[in-house]
Phi, psi and omega in degrees: 000143182234172176231136173240129173249121187259128181252076178204149180278350185253032181281134177210161178298326180298322177298321182290321177301315179299315179296323179296320178297323176294322176298314181300327184292333184239000188300327182298331179302330185249008180068031184247146175232117176285128186254315185193151177216151185241138181237125174246099185294322182291315180277351181057048178234151179227139175238130181240130175256130183209159172252138180194167182291330179195175182296322183295321178297318178297319180293324182294328178300312179295318183297315185280334184276312182219356174085356181269087184281163184284150173286329180199147178228132178233158174272138182230128177284153182303313183294326179294314179298314183298322181292316186273325190238010187289344180282158179092188181216198177207157174237108184053048177079349178278119185292136176229159178280176178295341178265003175092002178273168175301132175271114183287353178091344178289148174227154177252128183252130175250128175239129180236121169265120182225119178237124183254133181252020172226165185276050176238012188303314184298314181296319181294314181293329176296318178294323178297316180294324177296319179299319179297315179296318181296336179257023174066027177268161177236123180285125181248347176210132184212064170286187190274012172217350187225132180235129176243135179225152178241147184227139174290322183252131179299323179301319179297319181294317180296315180295323179295316179300321177297317179294320179296318178299319178297320178298312184292322180291330186272339189273319184195150174280335185273049177230134175243141184200166159204159182225150174224139178233114184222142180252153179188187187261152178293328179228136177252167180298332178232150180121166186236359185230163184293130180050038187301309184294318182294318179294321177299322181294310183291324177297316181297319180294315184285341181278354184281351176144158178273074189258013177059027179263155171242116180262139181223123180283145180296332178295325177293321177297319179298318177294319180300320182294335181275344184276141176281115184205145175257014180286140176263090188280136180265078183286342183290347178274355182260154164272114184274126184243131173271183184302315182295322178300316183291320177298318178298317181296321179294319178295317178299314178300313183299320181292310181294319181296330180278345188234355190295335180286344179278114182295342179269001179284118184235177179298328179299317178291326178297316180299317182298316182289325178293330181085016177246162174289169179301315182292319179296313181298314182298319181294315182292319180293318179297318180295322183282317190248343186079009183236157171285163179304317179294321176298320180299313180298316179295318179297320178298316179296320178295319178296319177296326179291322177298316179299318179295321180293328179294336179281339173056037180236011180220158177284163179298321179297315179299317181295318179300310179298315184289344178266003174099008177269140189276356174199151177299326180295315179295318178301314180298318181295316181292320180298313182294322178296322183281318190248353175086357177222154175288156181299333179295336181274338187297314182299329183293337178286346185257002182282000000 
């Protein structure tokens, strides 16, 4: 699948249809088959799905037919494509939405981290999956603590996140979670994987801690505003993030993720690596996560320990050390203070 970014004021879907017909006329020469394409007139981007022997053959079809080569081309597996882009239809290979409008190719991804500390986990996750289905979402990742779903419509994703929060709030106090809803493109100008940038964004936000927050990107709001919908969306329950907020969160995640195993990694080192002063860093981290920098580092380590415990292949002492705690005793004390149970009890709740 490729991406084309067009730099002209006279861009239209009709121009893309014409170029696609030119591609079809010569594709056999290169052993390529054009399958489907998406046009975003406002963003002036085009995404083309094709089968071919290699990237160069696919690029040559565009080059020889009309000269508009791709900015980037990535390989996409069938199952990956079907999960993320399987909704909608097409008219002569031009992608359209279920309502018959041009499908711009953007998708909205919802990621939910949910950890249950009572033996109601199965029932709760079942309700979450039903909510995703009821809001026209498709589950693309479903390990035992994290669920990722994709939506054609931003409104559906926002409404689904609201429903999930209501489920979690109503079922038990002993649940820790956070959710992120971010929209993006199937292919970016840089990168090698499907929805790479968007997935990095939601992963980075949800990895910062189980702070019971709902994050919502402004790009998703912009898409939502363009959609025809009678839904009464409760955006006030979300932390709204602009582009700079999300970039900061990704940078913060990368730094903490690279250093959390180091028991000497402190907020002072975090400030230095971020490149902000202590007051600037503390203010931005508090605004984003609701935590102080030291709390954030500790929360990140605790979340990593929970993930390790779910795999059930290491001792509690090993997990504590590998999560950046300097002793099993200290790890146990911090874990119990945060979650109300010792770490030795947590795996038994997941059996």
